[in-house]
N, C-alpha and C positions, 0 to 999 in steps of 0.2 A: 131376783124375783121379789120385787117390792109388794108388800101387801096393799099398797094404793092401787095396784092394777089387778087385785084379786077380790073375789066375793067371799063370803063366810063358808060357802060350800066347798070352794077350792082349798081354803085353809084346813077345813075338816079332812078332806082327802090327803092333804100333805101330812097331817098328823097321824094318819093310818100307817104311814111308811117311815116316817122320821120324826124325832122329837126335838130337832135343833131349830133355833131361831136366832136372828141377829137384831140387836138394838143399838143403832148408832146414836151417839150423843155429841152435840156440838156446842156452839156458842154464837152469839151475835155481838161482835166487838170490832173495834178498829183494827184494820190490817193494812195501814198506810195506804198505798195505791190500789190495793185489792179490795174485793167484796167484803162488806161487813159480815156476810155469812160464810166466809172462807172456811172456818172450822166445820160448819154443819155441811157445807157442800162436799168437802173432802171426806169426812166421816161417812156420809151417806153413799158417796160414789165408790169409795174403796170397799165398803161393805157389800154393796149391790153386785160390783163386778166380781168380787171374791166368791160370793154365794151363788151366783147365776148358774155355773156349771153343775153345782151340786143339788140345785132345786131347793134350797133352803130359803124360807121366807125371811125377808128383811123388813122390820117394822119402820115406819116413818121416823126420820131423825128428830131427836129432841133439839129444838133450835136455840134454846137459851141455857146459859151456863153461869158459872161463878166468876165474875170479872170486875170486882169493885175498883181496881186500880186504874181502869181505863174509862171511868165514867166522866172524865173530863173531855172525852171525845164524843160529839153528837152521834147518835145512832147506836151507841153501845147500850146493851140491856144486861144488867147483872141480877141474877137470883140470889137470895139469901141461901146459905148452905142448908139450912133446914128445909127450905122449899124444894131444892133440887133433890135432896135425899128422900123427901116424901114422895115426889114424883116418881123416882126410880122404884121406891117400894111398891107404890100402886101398880106400876107397869109389870114388875116382876111378879107380884101377886096374881095379876090378871093372866100372865103367861103360864104360870104354874097352874092356875085354875083350869085352863083350857087344855092342859096335858103336855106342854112343852117342858122338857126336862133338862135340856142343855142349851144355854143361852150365852151367846157371845156379845158382850157389851163392847162396841167399838168406839173408843173415845177419841175425839179430835181436838180437845182443848186442855192444855196443862192445868188450868185452874179447876177443872172438874176432878182432880185427884182424890178429894174426899169420897167420891163414889167408890173407888177402889176399896177403902177401908169398910165403907158401909156394906158392900157385897159380901164381905167375910162375915160381918155381923149377921146379914140376912140368911146366909147359908147355915149359920148355927141354929136357926129356927126352921129351916127347910131342908132336912136331911136328904130328901129324895132328889134334890136339885143339884145341878152342876152349872156354875156361872163363872165365866172368865171375864176379867176386866183387862181389856187390851188397848194399849195406846200405840196406834199404828205408826205414827210418825217418828217414834224413837224406839221401835223394835229393833233387835240386834242387826238384822241384814239391812233394813231400811237405813239405819243410822250410819252403818259402815259404808253404805253406797253414797250417802250425802257426804261423808268425810273424804271419800275417794274423789268425788267431783270437786268440792271446795269446802274446806274445813270451817270457813267463816260463813256460817249460816244460822239463822235464828228466826224468831217471830217476824212475819211480814216481809221477809227477805225472799230471795229467789227460790228457796225450797218449798215455799207455798204458792209460787207463781206458776200455775198451770193454765191452759187455755180456758178452763172452765171456772177459774176464779178471777180472771182479768175482767176488766170493765171496758166497754166500747168507748173510744175516745179519750181514754186516760192513758198517758205515757209516762211510766215511772222514769226516774233519772237513770242515765247511763253511767252509773258510778258504784263504788263499793263504800258502804257506810262503815266506818270503824266501829268496833264493838263498844258498847256503852254499859256502864255499871248500873243497869236498871234495878237490880235486886237491892242495891244500896239505898234506893230512893223510896221503897214501898212504905216506909214509916211517914213519908211526907204528905201523902194524900194525892188524889187523882189530879188535881189542878197543877200542882208542883211536878208531878210526873210528866204530864203533857208538856209543860214549859221546858223540861230538860230533854225529854225524848224526841220532841219535834214531830215528824210525820208518823212515827209509830214503829218504824223498822228498828229492830234491836242491833242487828249486825249483818253485814254482808252486801253483796250485790243485789240489785233489785230484780234483775231478769238474767236467765241463762238460756242458751240455745234450746229450742224445742226438742231436739234430739236427746239432750241430757235429761230433760224433764220426762220424756217418753220412757226412757230406760229406768228412770227413777220410779216411775209410776208402776211399771211392770213389776218391780221388786216389791213395791207396797202391796199390790194385789196378790201376788203369789204368796208372800208372807202371811197375809191375813187369811188366805184360803187354807194355809197350813194349820192355823189356829182352829179352823172349822173341822178339818179332817182328822186331827189327832190330838192326843193329850187329855182326853176326857176321863179316862179311867185312872 
């Protein structure tokens, strides 16, 4: 139930029966052979599919995040930490103003981790609110499912390669990329990271069968829905 398909009167009606909302946040950054918007696409889609049966409004995904290490790859856009946190604060303030009291922030990008700490700070100033910062791709059931399929998986590998993140005419390698020590390169800067990382995949195969991905997605949606249904008190 994405608010891009609603008007203000419909949102007002929703608020009469439910004070929950979902805010997906993503990023625009290199994902090897996949869309630059992979993190945003997945965060918004998992949020929307999880919330749909519950009738909970999902706000448009925030498409930019914190990703300075990938600025050597054209198309990547990185926000300053202060910029992203200011945006999150403004959005949460607006949601609280309108009467939403339970907000699930569905994060699709690891670099956005500072948002989790900021949410705790914000809650200290907004005692009537309940806000969860939820990283869907590494939630317990989701990550266990990834490991059961293939434990060698990471950024821009098969675990992010869904039909909706693929690009027409682009064929990723039929290969398994060995894990690289990317965390040891962070101090070198974006150009050196690109030189060492190559196409952008951190580790693992580029593609797995669609049946594997459909099952994995089902886990992601159901586990995200659990976050909306319980644990607020």
